[in-house]
N, C-alpha and C positions, 0 to 999 in steps of 0.2 A: 449441429445439424439435426440431431434427433429432437432437440428442443423446438427448432423451427417446424419440423414435421408435425409436432404436437400442437404448437401454438396456432399455426395457420388454420387447421380445421376448427380449433376452439374459437378463434376470432370469427370465423365464418358462422359458427353456431350462435355466438352471442349476437352478431349482426342480424342473423335471421330472427332471433327472438325479439330484438328491438324493432325490426321492421314489422314483425307480426303484431306486436303490441300496438304500434302506430297505425297499422292498417285496420286492426280491430276497433280502435278508438274512432278512426275516421268513418268507417262503415257504420258504426253505431250512431254517430251524429247524423249522418245522412238519412239512415232509415228512421231514426227517431223523428227527424224533421218531416219525412214523408208521412209517418203515422199521425203526427199532429195535423198536417194539412188535410189528410184523408178524414180524420175525425171531425174537423171543422166543417168540411163539405157534407159529411154524413149527418151531422147535427142540423145543418141548415136544411137538408132534404127531408129530415124526419117529420116535418109537418104534414107530409102526405100520408103518413101511417096513422090511421085512427082506430084500427082494430087489431086485436092480438094476431100474431102470426099463426098460420095453420100448423098442425103437427108436422114435425120434420121426420121423414122416414130415415131410419138408420142405414147408413151405407152410402148416402148421397154425398157428393163432394162439392165444395164451393167452387166458384169460378176462378178464383185466384189461389194457386198452390201456396201452401205455407202461410196463408193469411186467414184471419177470422174476424168477423165483425158482428155486432149485436146492437139493437136499439130497444130501450125500455122507456115506459112512461113513468110518471112520478109514483105510480102505485107498484112499480116493479114488474109490470106485465111486459113480456117480451113481444115487441111489435114486429121486429124483423131480425133475421140472422141468416148467415150461411150455415152450412153443416157444422163447421168447427165452432161457430159462435155459441152453440148450445152449451158448451163447456164453461162459458163465461158467466159470471154472476154479477148482478147490478151493484153499483156503488154510487147512488144518486148524490151523495154529499162529498164526493172525492173527485178531484181532477189531477191527473198526473200519471206516472208510469208505475207499474207493478210487474213483478215476475210471478209466473204461474206454472206449476208442474201438474200435468194431468195424469189420470190413472193409466192412460195409454203410453205413458213415458215421454210425452212431448214436453218441451221446455219453451214457454211463451214469454214474449215481451209485450205487455198489454198497456195501452194508453186509454185512460178514461177522461171523458169530457161531458159536462152537464150544464143545463140551463134550467129555467123555471119549469119547463114542460117535459123535457126528455133527458135521457142519459145514454150516451153511446160509448162503445168500446171497440177499439181497433187493435187487433193482436197480430203478432208475427212470430213465427217460430225462429228461435235462435239458430236453428239448423240452416235456414236460408242465409243468415249473415255469415255463419262459419264457411259456407260454400263459397261465398263471394271472397272472403279473406283468403281462403285456401287457393282459390283461383288466382288472386293477385300474387300470392307468395310463389306459387308454382311458376307463373309467368315471369316473375322477377328473378327468382333464384335457381330455377332449373338449369339455365345456361351456365351459371356459376358452379352449380353442383357438378355439372359435367366437366367443367374446365379445371376445378380444383385439383383433381388427380394429375391432370396434364401439367398444371403449373408446378405442383410439388415435384413431379419427375424432372421437369426442366430445371427447377431450383436445385434439386439434389445434384444433377449433373453439373450445373454451373458452379456450385460450391465445391464439388469434388475436383473440378478442373482448376478452380482458383486455389485450392489447398494443395494441389499436386507439388508445387515448388517447396512448400513447407514440409511435405512428406519426404521429399528428396533431401532436404536439410536435416531432417530427423534421422534418416538412414545414414547420412554422412557423419553426423555426430555420434551415432550409435556405434559405428565401426572404427572410429578413430581412437588412438591411444591417448591417455591423459596428458602426455608430454608432447603431443603433436601441435606445434605452433602455426601450422599452415592455415591461412585465412580461408573462410568459407567462400564458395563461388558466389559472385554477384550476378550470375545469370538468372535473375528472378524478376518478376514484375516490379515496376517502379514503386508500387505501394509497399512492397516488402523490403526495398533497398535500405530504408532507415533501420529496420530490424536487423538485417544482415550486418550493416555497418556497426551497430551497437554490439552485436555478438562478436564480430571480429575485433572490436576494441577490447572487449572483455577477454578474448583469447590472448590478445597481445599483452594485456596487463598481467594475465595469469602466467604467460610464458616468461615475462620479465621477472615476475616475483619468483617463479621456480628457478630461473637462472641465478637470481640473486641469492636464493637460499642455497643453491648448490655451491656457488662461489664461497658463500659464508661458511658452509659446512667444511669445504675443502680447506679454506684458510684457517678455520678454527682447529681442524685436525692437525694442520701443519704447525700452528703456533703452540698447540698443546704438546706436540711431540717433543719439542726441545726442553721445556721445563720438566716434563715427566722423565725424560732421559737423564736430565741433570739430577733429579731426585734419586733416581736409581744409582747413579754414580756416587752421590754423597752417602747413600745408605751403604753401599759396598765399601766405601772408604772407612766409614765408621766401624763396620764389621771387621775390617782388616787392620784397624789401628791397634798398635801394641802398647801405646801409652795413654794414660788418662787425658793428658793435654791434647794429644792428637785426636782422640775420640771426641772430646768436648768441642774442639774446633769443627770437626766433621758434622757433629750433631747441630751446631750453630748454623753452619751453612745449609744443612738439611732443613732447618726451621725457616730460614730465609727463603729457600726454594719453595717450601710449602706455602709460605705467605704470598710469594709471587704467583704461584699456580692458582691459589685461592682467588686472588684479585683478578687474574685473567679469566678464570671461570665465571666469577660474578659479572664481569663486564660482558662476557659472551652471552650469558643468560639475560642480562639487561637488554642487549641489542636484539636478541631473539624475541623478547617481549615487545620491544618498541617498533620493530619493522612492520608487523601487520597492522598497526594502529593507523586509523585515518584521522581521528580526533582523540583528545584525552578522554579517558574513561570516566573521570569524575571532575566536573567543572564546578568551581566555587570561588568566591572572593579569596584571594591569597593573603594569608597572614605572614607577611614578609619577615617581621621581626622574629617570629617563632621559627620559621623555616631557616632563616639565616643563623639563628642561635644554635639550632641543632647541627647545621653543617659546620659551623665554626668549632663547636664542641668536639666533633669527630676529628676535625683537622688539627686541633691544638696538640693532641698527643704526639703526632708525628712531628709537628713543627717545633715543639718544645725540645725534642731530642737533639735538634740541630740549632737551637737558639733562634729560631725564626719567629718573628712577631706577626700576629694576624690581627687585623683591625677591621671594623665595620664603619663605613661612612654612609649614613642615611639622611638625605636632605629633605625628604618629604614624608608624609604619613603613609602607612601601608596602603590605604585606599587609592593613592596616586602613583604608586610604583608600577612601572611597566614590566610584564602585563598585569592587568587588573585582576584577572581571574584565570584559573587553570587547575591543574592537578598537583596538589601539594607534594605527593610522593615523587612525581616525575621532576618537579622543579627542585626538590631537595637533591635528587640524583644529579641534576645538572650542576648545582652549586658545589656539591662534593667533588665532582670530577674537575671542575675549574680550579677549585682550591687545591686539590691534590696535585694537579699539573704544576700550578704556580709554586707550591712548596717544594715539589720534587726537583724543579730546575732552578730554584733560587739558591744562592750561596749561603753558607752558615752565617747566622746573625742578620740576615736580610729581613725585609718587611713585606708582607703580602696584604693587599688592601681589597676588600669587597665593597663595591659602591652600589647603592640602591638609589636611583633617581627617577624622575617622572618620565624621562624619555629613553632611559637605558639602564641596563644592569651590567656591571663590569667587574673584572678581577684583574688586578695589576700586580706583577711580580717585579723583582729587581735583579733577575737573572741575566744571562747573556743575550736573551732574545732568540729570534730565529732568522736565519739568512733569508733574504728576500726571495730567492729562488725556490725556497721550500715552504713559504707561507701558505700557499694554496694546497700543496700536496699533503701537509700535515693533517688535513681533514680526512684523508683517505684512510680506510680501515687497515690496520696493521702496518702503516707506514711510519717509519722513524727516520729523521734526518741522519745522515752519516756523522760519525764521530760522537755519538751520544754515549756518555759514561754512566748515566743513570738508568737503572732497570725500568722497563715499561713494556707495554704491549702494543701501543699505537692505537688504542681504542677509545681513549678518554674523550678526545675532541669529536670523534664520530658520535658518541653517545650525546654529548652536549648539542651538537648540530641537529640530531634527530629530535631531541626533546624540544629544541627551539622551533623547529618546523611545525611540530604539533601545536605549538602555542602561537603561531603566526609571527615568529621572530626570525631574525637572520643573525648569524654569527660573523662578527668582523674581527680580524686579527691584525694587529699592527705593532711595530716596534716603537717603544717610547723614545723620544729624542735623548732623554737622560739615562736610557738603559732599561732593559726589561721588556716584557711583552704585555700588551693590553688585549684581553679577550672581552669584546663588548657585544652585548645582545641588544639589538634595536628592532623596531617594528619593520617587518618585511614589506 
């Protein structure tokens, strides 16, 4: 609003300047034309002057205010002039306009015209022209000058009235708590309704994210409580053990508990990093062979302990594997979790296969599969189907699905007719 209050007078001043320049140019053209016509008439009438003009007494005025004229013969003798014309000097060889400043401080526009016998000069004070221009500007802009303050006041009040709903929204936002999910009132002008709808959408998304974070924090605290309590129990058992064998067994169980707690913590941290993302942080063409090699190398250690074979089937070049581009770190995390789940739930001596194809990426195991009633629920965080004997946190598939979403993929789970589970990633 302050900018408008400054711009409106500035625009008015610029417009006044432009109008003044145009008026000055137009007045000059008209008065110059009059001077030419007057000089032509005076030159034609000069044949009647045959004797030099009598001395002009100082203080007399010409008949036309702000005008001066003079007639000379070819010898430069003044034949006729009004009082102001005495200040003019002859230019018998020149025809055109000149500017003259007199000792009295007057500023003249002089037009000279000559023929074979006479030379005439018709002059006009610039003051006369300025008065005409000033009169035109005053007549044109005085009403606007009087109306500009009124217009600014009306504009100020109109803008203030129009911004009043926004001021109410500002006050409402200022006094609400960060966790208040209540939508903003839509009792605003129709022009502001899209803004309010957008802000309400943002508030709803923020409330949903806050609720998700709270659930995640509560679930994480609950899930961490159990392994931490188990670690404490194993530590106490080791302290109370009276034999070396019992102590070694307790320490072994403690190590396994630490490994499970470490993996759970890593998965929780991974999810906490993935949840806020809207798109992958680093997009680049994926080097699938390198990513798969690293994931398989990490999985081989656990698989070898149980005699499980891990193999890669890649039927197309890296540049054709879906997805074509993405974040290598996140895609590596996805593959590691798929392979870890497959190895964890496969029997000893089984085979886990990683498939890289043009239309999908898949991991197949030869385990017992998942009951049809739990196929969808296993995607939920911290959910594990009943009767599971293998340790786990129920976060692996949640991580896989979140990474897939960021890359425009969908996770499909199905039991293979010959046994085992296929986790397939396809274009969403």
